[in-house]
C-alpha positions in Angstrom: 0.0 0.0 0.0 1.3 3.3 -1.0 0.6 6.5 1.0 0.0 9.6 -1.1 1.5 13.0 -0.2 -2.0 14.3 0.5 -2.6 11.5 3.1 0.8 12.1 4.7 0.1 15.9 5.1 -3.4 15.1 6.5 -1.9 12.6 8.9 0.7 15.0 10.1 -1.9 17.7 10.6 -4.1 15.3 12.5 -1.2 14.2 14.7 -0.2 17.8 15.3 -3.7 18.8 16.3 -4.0 15.8 18.6 -0.6 16.6 20.3 -1.6 20.3 20.6 -5.0 19.4 22.1 -3.4 16.9 24.6 -0.8 19.5 25.6 -3.4 22.2 26.2 -5.6 19.8 28.2 -2.7 18.5 30.3 -1.2 21.9 30.9 -4.5 23.7 31.8 -3.9 23.6 35.5 -0.3 24.6 35.1 -1.3 27.7 33.1 -3.6 28.8 35.9 -0.8 28.2 38.5 1.6 30.2 36.3 -0.9 33.1 36.0 -1.3 33.0 39.8 2.5 33.1 40.4 2.8 35.9 37.8 0.1 37.9 39.7 1.9 37.4 43.0 5.2 38.4 41.4 3.6 41.7 40.2 2.2 42.4 43.6 5.6 41.8 45.3 7.3 44.0 42.7 4.8 46.8 43.4 5.3 46.4 47.1 9.0 46.6 46.7 8.7 49.8 44.7 6.5 51.4 47.3 8.9 50.4 50.0 11.8 51.9 48.1 9.9 55.2 47.7 9.2 55.2 51.5 12.8 54.4 52.3 13.9 57.3 50.1 11.5 59.6 52.0 12.7 58.5 55.4 14.2 61.9 56.3 10.9 63.6 55.3 8.8 61.3 57.5 11.3 61.5 60.4 11.1 65.3 60.3 7.3 65.1 60.1 7.1 62.8 63.1 9.3 65.1 65.1 7.1 68.0 64.2 3.9 66.1 65.2 5.4 64.6 68.3 4.9 67.8 70.2 1.2 67.7 69.5 0.8 64.1 70.6 -0.2 63.7 74.3 2.1 61.7 76.5 1.0 59.6 79.4 2.6 57.6 82.1 3.0 53.8 81.7 0.5 53.0 84.4 -2.4 55.3 83.3 -5.5 53.5 82.0 -6.1 55.0 78.6 -9.4 53.3 78.0 -10.9 55.3 81.0 -9.2 58.5 80.0 -10.2 58.5 76.3 -13.7 57.3 77.1 -14.2 60.2 79.6 -12.8 62.7 77.1 -15.2 61.5 74.4 -18.1 61.6 76.8 -17.1 65.1 78.0 -16.9 66.5 74.4 -20.2 64.8 73.5 -22.0 66.2 76.5 -20.6 69.7 75.9 -22.1 69.7 72.4 -25.4 68.0 73.2 -24.6 64.6 71.6 -25.7 61.5 73.6 -23.4 58.6 73.5 -25.7 55.7 74.3 -23.4 52.7 73.9 -19.7 52.3 73.2 -17.0 49.6 73.3 -13.3 50.1 73.8 -10.9 48.0 71.8 -7.5 46.9 72.8 -4.4 49.2 72.7 -2.3 48.8 69.6 1.4 49.8 69.6 3.1 51.0 66.4 6.7 52.0 67.3 6.5 54.6 70.0 2.9 55.6 69.2 -0.1 53.8 70.8 -3.6 53.7 69.4 -6.8 52.9 71.2 -10.0 52.3 69.1 -13.4 53.2 70.6 -16.4 51.9 68.7 -19.4 54.1 69.5 -22.2 51.6 68.7 -25.1 54.1 69.3 -25.3 57.9 69.5 -28.2 60.3 69.3 -28.4 64.1 68.7 -28.9 66.8 66.2 -26.8 67.2 63.1 -25.5 70.5 64.5 -24.5 68.8 67.8 -22.6 66.1 65.8 -20.8 68.7 63.7 -19.7 70.6 66.8 -18.6 67.3 68.5 -16.5 66.3 65.5 -15.0 69.8 65.3 -14.0 69.6 69.0 -12.4 66.2 68.4 -10.4 67.7 65.5 -9.4 71.0 67.1 -8.3 69.8 70.6 -4.7 69.1 69.5 -5.1 65.5 70.7 -4.7 62.9 68.0 -8.2 61.8 67.5 -9.4 60.3 64.3 -12.9 59.3 63.3 -12.5 56.5 60.7 -16.1 55.4 60.3 -19.2 57.5 60.6 -22.8 56.4 60.0 -25.7 58.8 60.3 -29.3 58.0 59.9 -32.4 60.1 60.6 -34.6 59.3 63.5 -37.0 62.2 62.9 -36.8 65.7 61.4 -34.3 67.0 64.0 -32.7 64.0 65.7 -30.1 61.8 64.0 -28.7 58.5 65.3 -25.8 56.4 64.1 -22.4 55.0 65.0 -18.7 55.9 64.6 -15.2 54.6 65.2 -12.9 56.9 67.0 -9.1 56.1 67.1 -7.1 57.9 69.8 -3.3 58.2 69.3 -0.9 59.0 72.1 2.6 58.2 73.4 3.8 56.7 76.7 6.6 58.1 78.8 9.6 55.8 78.8 10.2 54.1 82.1 
């Protein structure tokens, strides 16, 4: 039996297609793994570039920290900060006519020499004017207080309710 040129070409095309299909089918999971590794590589490269930029700006950030260090309150090592910041928040709220109905104090977080204490106010009530004055007092006191989450919903025409997250930054005196 003699195989013609046409049959040889068709046979080679068929074998090539079968090999290509088998390769694609067997390597499908490897391609997904490769894509995942490539994405992780890009994220790491991006993180490295951001870190390099921050390292280059170290002098700027050190000077900025020294400038802000004078504004940040300092407390002794044995002072209970949850009681202090809770009382400060309640005092500012009462001064402005805002009622703090329920709040929870988180655990103290240390980042270098700076400490941060989160206070989750689960329920507050008051007028919009009282809320604005309360937030203004928090901002203008010179203490490092940051509202990171604020939710406001109407109760009636004048009264609003909601919740907020207050983060208090401070430093401890070295022992």
